[in-house]
PyMOL Python script that loads the backbone (N, CA, C, O; Angstrom):
from pymol import cmd

cmd.read_pdbstr("""\
ATOM      1  N   UNK A   1    -108.398  36.702 207.079  1.00  0.00           N
ATOM      2  CA  UNK A   1    -108.448  35.418 207.507  1.00  0.00           C
ATOM      3  C   UNK A   1    -109.084  36.181 209.025  1.00  0.00           C
ATOM      4  O   UNK A   1    -108.579  36.995 209.798  1.00  0.00           O
ATOM      5  N   UNK A   2    -110.479  35.450 209.001  1.00  0.00           N
ATOM      6  CA  UNK A   2    -111.092  35.470 210.087  1.00  0.00           C
ATOM      7  C   UNK A   2    -111.226  34.112 211.002  1.00  0.00           C
ATOM      8  O   UNK A   2    -111.188  32.964 210.561  1.00  0.00           O
ATOM      9  N   UNK A   3    -111.400  34.522 212.463  1.00  0.00           N
ATOM     10  CA  UNK A   3    -111.100  33.313 213.065  1.00  0.00           C
ATOM     11  C   UNK A   3    -112.658  32.280 213.029  1.00  0.00           C
ATOM     12  O   UNK A   3    -112.602  31.298 213.768  1.00  0.00           O
ATOM     13  N   UNK A   4    -113.727  32.430 212.382  1.00  0.00           N
ATOM     14  CA  UNK A   4    -114.804  32.026 211.838  1.00  0.00           C
ATOM     15  C   UNK A   4    -114.543  30.929 211.056  1.00  0.00           C
ATOM     16  O   UNK A   4    -114.952  29.770 211.135  1.00  0.00           O
ATOM     17  N   UNK A   5    -113.481  31.706 209.962  1.00  0.00           N
ATOM     18  CA  UNK A   5    -113.046  30.916 208.633  1.00  0.00           C
ATOM     19  C   UNK A   5    -112.069  29.354 209.051  1.00  0.00           C
ATOM     20  O   UNK A   5    -112.117  28.193 208.643  1.00  0.00           O
ATOM     21  N   UNK A   6    -111.508  29.847 209.726  1.00  0.00           N
ATOM     22  CA  UNK A   6    -110.373  28.482 210.710  1.00  0.00           C
ATOM     23  C   UNK A   6    -111.276  27.927 211.488  1.00  0.00           C
ATOM     24  O   UNK A   6    -110.642  26.936 211.849  1.00  0.00           O
ATOM     25  N   UNK A   7    -112.033  27.870 211.872  1.00  0.00           N
ATOM     26  CA  UNK A   7    -113.057  27.120 212.790  1.00  0.00           C
ATOM     27  C   UNK A   7    -113.942  26.423 211.893  1.00  0.00           C
ATOM     28  O   UNK A   7    -114.467  25.419 212.375  1.00  0.00           O
ATOM     29  N   UNK A   8    -114.200  26.679 210.844  1.00  0.00           N
ATOM     30  CA  UNK A   8    -115.162  25.843 209.888  1.00  0.00           C
ATOM     31  C   UNK A   8    -114.027  24.900 209.229  1.00  0.00           C
ATOM     32  O   UNK A   8    -114.397  23.770 208.913  1.00  0.00           O
ATOM     33  N   UNK A   9    -112.827  25.216 209.017  1.00  0.00           N
ATOM     34  CA  UNK A   9    -111.695  24.211 208.694  1.00  0.00           C
ATOM     35  C   UNK A   9    -111.541  23.415 209.155  1.00  0.00           C
ATOM     36  O   UNK A   9    -111.414  22.283 208.690  1.00  0.00           O
ATOM     37  N   UNK A  10    -111.490  23.911 210.678  1.00  0.00           N
ATOM     38  CA  UNK A  10    -110.941  22.556 211.705  1.00  0.00           C
ATOM     39  C   UNK A  10    -112.000  21.741 211.865  1.00  0.00           C
ATOM     40  O   UNK A  10    -111.756  20.555 212.092  1.00  0.00           O
ATOM     41  N   UNK A  11    -113.213  22.131 211.795  1.00  0.00           N
ATOM     42  CA  UNK A  11    -114.252  21.216 211.961  1.00  0.00           C
ATOM     43  C   UNK A  11    -114.509  20.235 211.041  1.00  0.00           C
ATOM     44  O   UNK A  11    -114.957  19.126 211.331  1.00  0.00           O
ATOM     45  N   UNK A  12    -114.145  20.746 209.560  1.00  0.00           N
ATOM     46  CA  UNK A  12    -114.222  20.232 208.636  1.00  0.00           C
ATOM     47  C   UNK A  12    -113.377  18.819 208.501  1.00  0.00           C
ATOM     48  O   UNK A  12    -113.758  17.714 208.114  1.00  0.00           O
ATOM     49  N   UNK A  13    -112.174  19.239 208.934  1.00  0.00           N
ATOM     50  CA  UNK A  13    -111.206  18.739 209.027  1.00  0.00           C
ATOM     51  C   UNK A  13    -111.168  17.439 210.216  1.00  0.00           C
ATOM     52  O   UNK A  13    -110.576  16.377 210.027  1.00  0.00           O
ATOM     53  N   UNK A  14    -111.833  17.744 211.294  1.00  0.00           N
ATOM     54  CA  UNK A  14    -111.822  17.016 212.397  1.00  0.00           C
ATOM     55  C   UNK A  14    -112.650  15.888 211.921  1.00  0.00           C
ATOM     56  O   UNK A  14    -112.223  14.733 211.916  1.00  0.00           O
ATOM     57  N   UNK A  15    -114.117  16.298 211.426  1.00  0.00           N
ATOM     58  CA  UNK A  15    -114.862  15.633 210.638  1.00  0.00           C
ATOM     59  C   UNK A  15    -114.672  14.177 210.122  1.00  0.00           C
ATOM     60  O   UNK A  15    -115.266  13.122 210.343  1.00  0.00           O
ATOM     61  N   UNK A  16    -113.587  14.540 209.329  1.00  0.00           N
ATOM     62  CA  UNK A  16    -112.727  13.747 208.425  1.00  0.00           C
ATOM     63  C   UNK A  16    -111.824  12.753 208.574  1.00  0.00           C
ATOM     64  O   UNK A  16    -111.324  12.081 207.673  1.00  0.00           O
ATOM     65  N   UNK A  17    -111.557  12.651 210.165  1.00  0.00           N
ATOM     66  CA  UNK A  17    -110.307  11.894 210.632  1.00  0.00           C
ATOM     67  C   UNK A  17    -110.440  10.740 209.941  1.00  0.00           C
ATOM     68  O   UNK A  17    -111.474  10.439 209.344  1.00  0.00           O
ATOM     69  N   UNK A  18    -109.313   9.970 209.985  1.00  0.00           N
ATOM     70  CA  UNK A  18    -109.631   8.613 209.336  1.00  0.00           C
ATOM     71  C   UNK A  18    -109.639   8.206 207.838  1.00  0.00           C
ATOM     72  O   UNK A  18    -109.278   7.173 207.274  1.00  0.00           O
ATOM     73  N   UNK A  19    -110.115   9.240 207.434  1.00  0.00           N
ATOM     74  CA  UNK A  19    -110.384   9.125 205.664  1.00  0.00           C
ATOM     75  C   UNK A  19    -109.722   9.348 205.260  1.00  0.00           C
ATOM     76  O   UNK A  19    -108.862  10.105 205.709  1.00  0.00           O
ATOM     77  N   UNK A  20    -109.712   8.591 203.672  1.00  0.00           N
ATOM     78  CA  UNK A  20    -108.753   8.919 202.655  1.00  0.00           C
ATOM     79  C   UNK A  20    -108.435  10.509 202.138  1.00  0.00           C
ATOM     80  O   UNK A  20    -109.310  11.374 202.177  1.00  0.00           O
ATOM     81  N   UNK A  21    -107.574  10.668 201.833  1.00  0.00           N
ATOM     82  CA  UNK A  21    -107.627  12.130 201.018  1.00  0.00           C
ATOM     83  C   UNK A  21    -106.719  12.169 199.996  1.00  0.00           C
ATOM     84  O   UNK A  21    -105.817  11.331 200.010  1.00  0.00           O
ATOM     85  N   UNK A  22    -106.793  13.256 198.797  1.00  0.00           N
ATOM     86  CA  UNK A  22    -105.807  13.170 197.969  1.00  0.00           C
ATOM     87  C   UNK A  22    -105.542  14.857 198.236  1.00  0.00           C
ATOM     88  O   UNK A  22    -106.384  15.755 198.215  1.00  0.00           O
ATOM     89  N   UNK A  23    -103.940  14.959 198.515  1.00  0.00           N
ATOM     90  CA  UNK A  23    -103.663  16.335 198.763  1.00  0.00           C
ATOM     91  C   UNK A  23    -102.887  17.029 197.649  1.00  0.00           C
ATOM     92  O   UNK A  23    -102.184  16.225 197.036  1.00  0.00           O
ATOM     93  N   UNK A  24    -102.815  18.115 197.266  1.00  0.00           N
ATOM     94  CA  UNK A  24    -102.005  18.995 196.260  1.00  0.00           C
ATOM     95  C   UNK A  24    -101.488  20.047 197.018  1.00  0.00           C
ATOM     96  O   UNK A  24    -102.134  21.023 197.400  1.00  0.00           O
ATOM     97  N   UNK A  25    -100.146  19.794 197.252  1.00  0.00           N
ATOM     98  CA  UNK A  25     -99.104  20.567 198.158  1.00  0.00           C
ATOM     99  C   UNK A  25     -98.498  21.896 196.835  1.00  0.00           C
ATOM    100  O   UNK A  25     -98.009  21.574 195.752  1.00  0.00           O
ATOM    101  N   UNK A  26     -98.670  23.106 197.225  1.00  0.00           N
ATOM    102  CA  UNK A  26     -97.930  23.772 196.510  1.00  0.00           C
ATOM    103  C   UNK A  26     -96.484  24.347 196.951  1.00  0.00           C
ATOM    104  O   UNK A  26     -96.249  25.142 197.861  1.00  0.00           O
ATOM    105  N   UNK A  27     -95.627  23.762 196.104  1.00  0.00           N
ATOM    106  CA  UNK A  27     -93.865  23.722 197.066  1.00  0.00           C
ATOM    107  C   UNK A  27     -93.314  25.053 196.466  1.00  0.00           C
ATOM    108  O   UNK A  27     -92.106  25.182 196.664  1.00  0.00           O
ATOM    109  N   UNK A  28     -93.912  26.090 195.771  1.00  0.00           N
ATOM    110  CA  UNK A  28     -93.412  27.157 194.946  1.00  0.00           C
ATOM    111  C   UNK A  28     -93.005  27.115 194.067  1.00  0.00           C
ATOM    112  O   UNK A  28     -92.597  25.985 193.798  1.00  0.00           O
ATOM    113  N   UNK A  29     -92.784  28.165 192.986  1.00  0.00           N
ATOM    114  CA  UNK A  29     -92.390  28.279 192.000  1.00  0.00           C
ATOM    115  C   UNK A  29     -92.827  27.277 190.625  1.00  0.00           C
ATOM    116  O   UNK A  29     -92.132  26.781 189.738  1.00  0.00           O
ATOM    117  N   UNK A  30     -94.043  27.243 190.851  1.00  0.00           N
ATOM    118  CA  UNK A  30     -95.038  26.380 189.917  1.00  0.00           C
ATOM    119  C   UNK A  30     -94.407  24.727 189.884  1.00  0.00           C
ATOM    120  O   UNK A  30     -94.317  23.956 188.929  1.00  0.00           O
ATOM    121  N   UNK A  31     -94.024  24.544 191.319  1.00  0.00           N
ATOM    122  CA  UNK A  31     -93.928  23.329 191.551  1.00  0.00           C
ATOM    123  C   UNK A  31     -94.893  22.634 192.370  1.00  0.00           C
ATOM    124  O   UNK A  31     -95.136  23.174 193.449  1.00  0.00           O
ATOM    125  N   UNK A  32     -95.431  21.673 192.132  1.00  0.00           N
ATOM    126  CA  UNK A  32     -96.820  20.992 192.659  1.00  0.00           C
ATOM    127  C   UNK A  32     -96.528  19.380 193.103  1.00  0.00           C
ATOM    128  O   UNK A  32     -95.905  18.719 192.273  1.00  0.00           O
ATOM    129  N   UNK A  33     -96.857  18.838 194.110  1.00  0.00           N
ATOM    130  CA  UNK A  33     -96.861  17.415 194.613  1.00  0.00           C
ATOM    131  C   UNK A  33     -98.358  17.112 194.531  1.00  0.00           C
ATOM    132  O   UNK A  33     -99.222  17.953 194.779  1.00  0.00           O
ATOM    133  N   UNK A  34     -98.531  16.221 194.271  1.00  0.00           N
ATOM    134  CA  UNK A  34     -99.751  15.170 194.512  1.00  0.00           C
ATOM    135  C   UNK A  34     -99.559  13.834 195.380  1.00  0.00           C
ATOM    136  O   UNK A  34     -98.803  12.901 195.109  1.00  0.00           O
ATOM    137  N   UNK A  35    -100.320  13.939 196.362  1.00  0.00           N
ATOM    138  CA  UNK A  35     -99.943  12.623 197.392  1.00  0.00           C
ATOM    139  C   UNK A  35    -101.384  11.902 197.686  1.00  0.00           C
ATOM    140  O   UNK A  35    -102.400  12.579 197.525  1.00  0.00           O
ATOM    141  N   UNK A  36    -101.468  10.842 198.019  1.00  0.00           N
ATOM    142  CA  UNK A  36    -102.438  10.195 199.067  1.00  0.00           C
ATOM    143  C   UNK A  36    -102.324   9.797 199.985  1.00  0.00           C
ATOM    144  O   UNK A  36    -101.532   8.875 200.182  1.00  0.00           O
ATOM    145  N   UNK A  37    -103.198  10.417 201.097  1.00  0.00           N
ATOM    146  CA  UNK A  37    -102.895   9.703 202.420  1.00  0.00           C
ATOM    147  C   UNK A  37    -104.012   9.682 203.138  1.00  0.00           C
ATOM    148  O   UNK A  37    -105.107   9.625 202.579  1.00  0.00           O
ATOM    149  N   UNK A  38    -103.864   9.731 204.654  1.00  0.00           N
ATOM    150  CA  UNK A  38    -105.255   9.321 205.561  1.00  0.00           C
ATOM    151  C   UNK A  38    -105.281  10.548 206.519  1.00  0.00           C
ATOM    152  O   UNK A  38    -104.237  11.101 206.175  1.00  0.00           O
ATOM    153  N   UNK A  39    -105.692  11.150 207.280  1.00  0.00           N
ATOM    154  CA  UNK A  39    -106.003  12.070 208.183  1.00  0.00           C
ATOM    155  C   UNK A  39    -106.030  11.498 209.067  1.00  0.00           C
ATOM    156  O   UNK A  39    -106.935  10.682 209.239  1.00  0.00           O
ATOM    157  N   UNK A  40    -104.962  11.713 210.067  1.00  0.00           N
ATOM    158  CA  UNK A  40    -104.459  11.261 211.283  1.00  0.00           C
ATOM    159  C   UNK A  40    -105.323  11.499 212.401  1.00  0.00           C
ATOM    160  O   UNK A  40    -106.252  10.860 212.896  1.00  0.00           O
ATOM    161  N   UNK A  41    -104.755  12.615 212.672  1.00  0.00           N
ATOM    162  CA  UNK A  41    -105.253  13.529 213.929  1.00  0.00           C
ATOM    163  C   UNK A  41    -105.706  14.921 213.456  1.00  0.00           C
ATOM    164  O   UNK A  41    -105.485  15.254 212.292  1.00  0.00           O
ATOM    165  N   UNK A  42    -106.422  15.863 214.436  1.00  0.00           N
ATOM    166  CA  UNK A  42    -106.456  17.347 214.492  1.00  0.00           C
ATOM    167  C   UNK A  42    -106.592  17.944 215.954  1.00  0.00           C
ATOM    168  O   UNK A  42    -107.428  17.793 216.846  1.00  0.00           O
ATOM    169  N   UNK A  43    -105.362  18.725 215.827  1.00  0.00           N
ATOM    170  CA  UNK A  43    -105.151  19.073 217.044  1.00  0.00           C
ATOM    171  C   UNK A  43    -105.811  20.567 216.501  1.00  0.00           C
ATOM    172  O   UNK A  43    -106.250  20.793 215.373  1.00  0.00           O
ATOM    173  N   UNK A  44    -105.741  21.508 217.662  1.00  0.00           N
ATOM    174  CA  UNK A  44    -106.125  22.945 217.851  1.00  0.00           C
ATOM    175  C   UNK A  44    -105.142  23.723 216.353  1.00  0.00           C
ATOM    176  O   UNK A  44    -105.664  24.622 215.693  1.00  0.00           O
ATOM    177  N   UNK A  45    -104.255  23.392 216.150  1.00  0.00           N
ATOM    178  CA  UNK A  45    -103.303  24.320 215.552  1.00  0.00           C
ATOM    179  C   UNK A  45    -103.483  23.717 214.267  1.00  0.00           C
ATOM    180  O   UNK A  45    -104.052  24.368 213.391  1.00  0.00           O
ATOM    181  N   UNK A  46    -103.012  22.388 214.007  1.00  0.00           N
ATOM    182  CA  UNK A  46    -102.587  21.988 212.901  1.00  0.00           C
ATOM    183  C   UNK A  46    -103.079  20.563 212.902  1.00  0.00           C
ATOM    184  O   UNK A  46    -103.588  20.162 213.949  1.00  0.00           O
ATOM    185  N   UNK A  47    -103.000  19.764 211.900  1.00  0.00           N
ATOM    186  CA  UNK A  47    -103.521  18.358 211.336  1.00  0.00           C
ATOM    187  C   UNK A  47    -102.346  17.687 210.788  1.00  0.00           C
ATOM    188  O   UNK A  47    -101.390  18.306 210.321  1.00  0.00           O
ATOM    189  N   UNK A  48    -102.448  16.055 210.867  1.00  0.00           N
ATOM    190  CA  UNK A  48    -101.650  15.486 210.215  1.00  0.00           C
ATOM    191  C   UNK A  48    -102.224  14.580 209.379  1.00  0.00           C
ATOM    192  O   UNK A  48    -103.308  14.049 209.620  1.00  0.00           O
ATOM    193  N   UNK A  49    -101.503  14.349 208.317  1.00  0.00           N
ATOM    194  CA  UNK A  49    -101.770  13.389 207.259  1.00  0.00           C
ATOM    195  C   UNK A  49    -100.528  12.317 207.219  1.00  0.00           C
ATOM    196  O   UNK A  49     -99.342  12.632 207.310  1.00  0.00           O
ATOM    197  N   UNK A  50    -100.961  11.193 207.089  1.00  0.00           N
ATOM    198  CA  UNK A  50    -100.247  10.212 206.994  1.00  0.00           C
ATOM    199  C   UNK A  50    -100.009   9.840 205.353  1.00  0.00           C
ATOM    200  O   UNK A  50    -100.989   9.566 204.661  1.00  0.00           O
ATOM    201  N   UNK A  51     -98.707   9.850 204.804  1.00  0.00           N
ATOM    202  CA  UNK A  51     -98.659   9.911 203.488  1.00  0.00           C
ATOM    203  C   UNK A  51     -97.949   8.397 202.993  1.00  0.00           C
ATOM    204  O   UNK A  51     -96.865   8.010 203.429  1.00  0.00           O
ATOM    205  N   UNK A  52     -98.526   7.869 202.306  1.00  0.00           N
ATOM    206  CA  UNK A  52     -97.598   6.283 202.020  1.00  0.00           C
ATOM    207  C   UNK A  52     -96.589   7.265 200.490  1.00  0.00           C
ATOM    208  O   UNK A  52     -96.991   8.230 199.839  1.00  0.00           O
ATOM    209  N   UNK A  53     -95.507   6.656 200.395  1.00  0.00           N
ATOM    210  CA  UNK A  53     -94.846   6.746 199.102  1.00  0.00           C
ATOM    211  C   UNK A  53     -95.223   5.792 198.335  1.00  0.00           C
ATOM    212  O   UNK A  53     -95.611   4.691 198.726  1.00  0.00           O
ATOM    213  N   UNK A  54     -95.100   6.288 196.780  1.00  0.00           N
ATOM    214  CA  UNK A  54     -95.567   5.808 195.983  1.00  0.00           C
ATOM    215  C   UNK A  54     -94.491   4.799 195.684  1.00  0.00           C
ATOM    216  O   UNK A  54     -94.873   3.955 194.874  1.00  0.00           O
ATOM    217  N   UNK A  55     -93.224   4.642 196.119  1.00  0.00           N
ATOM    218  CA  UNK A  55     -92.262   3.487 195.826  1.00  0.00           C
ATOM    219  C   UNK A  55     -92.126   2.968 197.222  1.00  0.00           C
ATOM    220  O   UNK A  55     -91.667   3.715 198.086  1.00  0.00           O
ATOM    221  N   UNK A  56     -92.541   1.581 197.549  1.00  0.00           N
ATOM    222  CA  UNK A  56     -92.528   0.831 198.383  1.00  0.00           C
ATOM    223  C   UNK A  56     -91.581   0.780 199.579  1.00  0.00           C
ATOM    224  O   UNK A  56     -91.779   0.765 200.794  1.00  0.00           O
ATOM    225  N   UNK A  57     -90.546   0.761 198.860  1.00  0.00           N
ATOM    226  CA  UNK A  57     -89.000   0.743 199.970  1.00  0.00           C
ATOM    227  C   UNK A  57     -88.829   1.955 200.624  1.00  0.00           C
ATOM    228  O   UNK A  57     -87.791   2.078 201.275  1.00  0.00           O
ATOM    229  N   UNK A  58     -89.863   3.166 200.587  1.00  0.00           N
ATOM    230  CA  UNK A  58     -89.820   4.035 201.526  1.00  0.00           C
ATOM    231  C   UNK A  58     -90.501   3.971 202.394  1.00  0.00           C
ATOM    232  O   UNK A  58     -91.479   3.326 202.017  1.00  0.00           O
ATOM    233  N   UNK A  59     -90.687   4.453 204.097  1.00  0.00           N
ATOM    234  CA  UNK A  59     -91.922   4.322 204.949  1.00  0.00           C
ATOM    235  C   UNK A  59     -92.837   5.638 204.514  1.00  0.00           C
ATOM    236  O   UNK A  59     -92.630   6.497 203.657  1.00  0.00           O
ATOM    237  N   UNK A  60     -93.749   5.484 205.294  1.00  0.00           N
ATOM    238  CA  UNK A  60     -94.824   6.337 205.174  1.00  0.00           C
ATOM    239  C   UNK A  60     -94.494   7.286 205.925  1.00  0.00           C
ATOM    240  O   UNK A  60     -94.045   7.072 207.051  1.00  0.00           O
ATOM    241  N   UNK A  61     -94.679   8.659 205.368  1.00  0.00           N
ATOM    242  CA  UNK A  61     -94.401   9.766 206.185  1.00  0.00           C
ATOM    243  C   UNK A  61     -95.600  10.464 206.942  1.00  0.00           C
ATOM    244  O   UNK A  61     -96.726  10.300 206.471  1.00  0.00           O
ATOM    245  N   UNK A  62     -95.482  11.042 207.799  1.00  0.00           N
ATOM    246  CA  UNK A  62     -96.280  11.862 208.731  1.00  0.00           C
ATOM    247  C   UNK A  62     -96.164  13.602 208.357  1.00  0.00           C
ATOM    248  O   UNK A  62     -95.200  14.175 208.865  1.00  0.00           O
ATOM    249  N   UNK A  63     -96.948  14.291 207.641  1.00  0.00           N
ATOM    250  CA  UNK A  63     -97.081  15.460 207.291  1.00  0.00           C
ATOM    251  C   UNK A  63     -98.134  16.166 208.265  1.00  0.00           C
ATOM    252  O   UNK A  63     -99.199  15.743 208.714  1.00  0.00           O
ATOM    253  N   UNK A  64     -97.305  17.703 208.482  1.00  0.00           N
ATOM    254  CA  UNK A  64     -98.384  18.045 209.259  1.00  0.00           C
ATOM    255  C   UNK A  64     -98.822  19.321 208.819  1.00  0.00           C
ATOM    256  O   UNK A  64     -97.969  19.930 208.174  1.00  0.00           O
ATOM    257  N   UNK A  65     -99.966  19.933 208.991  1.00  0.00           N
ATOM    258  CA  UNK A  65    -100.237  21.390 208.142  1.00  0.00           C
ATOM    259  C   UNK A  65    -101.283  22.353 209.138  1.00  0.00           C
ATOM    260  O   UNK A  65    -102.124  21.912 209.922  1.00  0.00           O
ATOM    261  N   UNK A  66    -101.038  23.464 208.924  1.00  0.00           N
ATOM    262  CA  UNK A  66    -102.044  24.487 209.654  1.00  0.00           C
ATOM    263  C   UNK A  66    -103.102  24.682 208.612  1.00  0.00           C
ATOM    264  O   UNK A  66    -103.045  24.679 207.383  1.00  0.00           O
ATOM    265  N   UNK A  67    -104.285  24.889 209.632  1.00  0.00           N
ATOM    266  CA  UNK A  67    -105.849  25.249 209.082  1.00  0.00           C
ATOM    267  C   UNK A  67    -105.925  26.264 208.138  1.00  0.00           C
ATOM    268  O   UNK A  67    -106.840  26.405 207.327  1.00  0.00           O
ATOM    269  N   UNK A  68    -104.431  27.335 208.327  1.00  0.00           N
ATOM    270  CA  UNK A  68    -104.523  28.320 207.513  1.00  0.00           C
ATOM    271  C   UNK A  68    -104.144  27.954 205.845  1.00  0.00           C
ATOM    272  O   UNK A  68    -104.561  28.456 204.801  1.00  0.00           O
ATOM    273  N   UNK A  69    -103.288  26.992 206.077  1.00  0.00           N
ATOM    274  CA  UNK A  69    -102.853  26.646 204.746  1.00  0.00           C
ATOM    275  C   UNK A  69    -104.149  25.996 203.668  1.00  0.00           C
ATOM    276  O   UNK A  69    -104.376  26.011 202.458  1.00  0.00           O
ATOM    277  N   UNK A  70    -104.653  25.571 204.614  1.00  0.00           N
ATOM    278  CA  UNK A  70    -106.083  25.459 203.326  1.00  0.00           C
ATOM    279  C   UNK A  70    -106.941  26.499 202.954  1.00  0.00           C
ATOM    280  O   UNK A  70    -107.610  26.525 201.922  1.00  0.00           O
ATOM    281  N   UNK A  71    -106.884  27.703 204.180  1.00  0.00           N
ATOM    282  CA  UNK A  71    -107.511  28.820 203.365  1.00  0.00           C
ATOM    283  C   UNK A  71    -106.705  29.628 202.491  1.00  0.00           C
ATOM    284  O   UNK A  71    -107.168  30.284 201.558  1.00  0.00           O
ATOM    285  N   UNK A  72    -105.471  29.569 202.813  1.00  0.00           N
ATOM    286  CA  UNK A  72    -104.318  30.093 201.726  1.00  0.00           C
ATOM    287  C   UNK A  72    -104.347  29.896 200.517  1.00  0.00           C
ATOM    288  O   UNK A  72    -104.253  30.732 199.619  1.00  0.00           O
ATOM    289  N   UNK A  73    -104.554  28.134 200.400  1.00  0.00           N
ATOM    290  CA  UNK A  73    -104.784  27.334 199.222  1.00  0.00           C
ATOM    291  C   UNK A  73    -103.008  26.734 198.790  1.00  0.00           C
ATOM    292  O   UNK A  73    -102.602  26.418 197.671  1.00  0.00           O
ATOM    293  N   UNK A  74    -102.204  26.736 200.155  1.00  0.00           N
ATOM    294  CA  UNK A  74    -101.042  26.413 200.340  1.00  0.00           C
ATOM    295  C   UNK A  74    -100.951  24.601 199.686  1.00  0.00           C
ATOM    296  O   UNK A  74    -100.076  23.981 199.081  1.00  0.00           O
ATOM    297  N   UNK A  75    -102.537  24.192 200.263  1.00  0.00           N
ATOM    298  CA  UNK A  75    -102.564  22.775 199.985  1.00  0.00           C
ATOM    299  C   UNK A  75    -104.118  23.056 199.709  1.00  0.00           C
ATOM    300  O   UNK A  75    -104.663  24.141 199.911  1.00  0.00           O
ATOM    301  N   UNK A  76    -104.660  22.057 199.281  1.00  0.00           N
ATOM    302  CA  UNK A  76    -106.048  21.556 198.769  1.00  0.00           C
ATOM    303  C   UNK A  76    -106.257  20.169 198.688  1.00  0.00           C
ATOM    304  O   UNK A  76    -105.683  19.359 197.960  1.00  0.00           O
ATOM    305  N   UNK A  77    -107.243  19.965 199.608  1.00  0.00           N
ATOM    306  CA  UNK A  77    -107.327  18.363 199.719  1.00  0.00           C
ATOM    307  C   UNK A  77    -108.790  17.986 198.885  1.00  0.00           C
ATOM    308  O   UNK A  77    -109.598  18.804 198.445  1.00  0.00           O
ATOM    309  N   UNK A  78    -108.868  16.490 198.813  1.00  0.00           N
ATOM    310  CA  UNK A  78    -110.583  16.199 198.055  1.00  0.00           C
ATOM    311  C   UNK A  78    -110.378  14.729 198.464  1.00  0.00           C
ATOM    312  O   UNK A  78    -109.407  13.988 198.313  1.00  0.00           O
ATOM    313  N   UNK A  79    -111.625  14.522 199.046  1.00  0.00           N
ATOM    314  CA  UNK A  79    -111.862  13.237 199.389  1.00  0.00           C
ATOM    315  C   UNK A  79    -111.727  12.058 198.354  1.00  0.00           C
ATOM    316  O   UNK A  79    -112.357  12.117 197.298  1.00  0.00           O
ATOM    317  N   UNK A  80    -110.928  11.011 198.641  1.00  0.00           N
ATOM    318  CA  UNK A  80    -110.789  10.210 197.769  1.00  0.00           C
ATOM    319  C   UNK A  80    -112.081   8.889 198.044  1.00  0.00           C
ATOM    320  O   UNK A  80    -112.157   7.930 197.275  1.00  0.00           O
TER     321      UNK A  80
END
""", "prot")
cmd.dss("prot")
cmd.show_as("cartoon", "prot")
cmd.util.cbc("prot")
cmd.orient("prot")
C-alpha cells in the first residue's frame, strides 16, 4: 500500500462529502452488510458516514473508516 494510493482515496472521499453512498461492509466469515448513508466528514486518517437504520425506531449511527479500508476492500462504496 503506497502513500499515493491513500492520497487518491482521501481526495476522492473528501470530494464526495455530503453525498449519499451505498456501502458494503465485509464483516468476515462471509458476512456482508449493505447500508445507505451520507459521508459526513473527511479527516486526515479517517472519514465518517452517517447511516440511518432500516427500522425507524433506531437512531442514526455515525460509522468511521480508514482510507486503507477502501484499498483493502474491507468496505466498498458506490454513489447513490
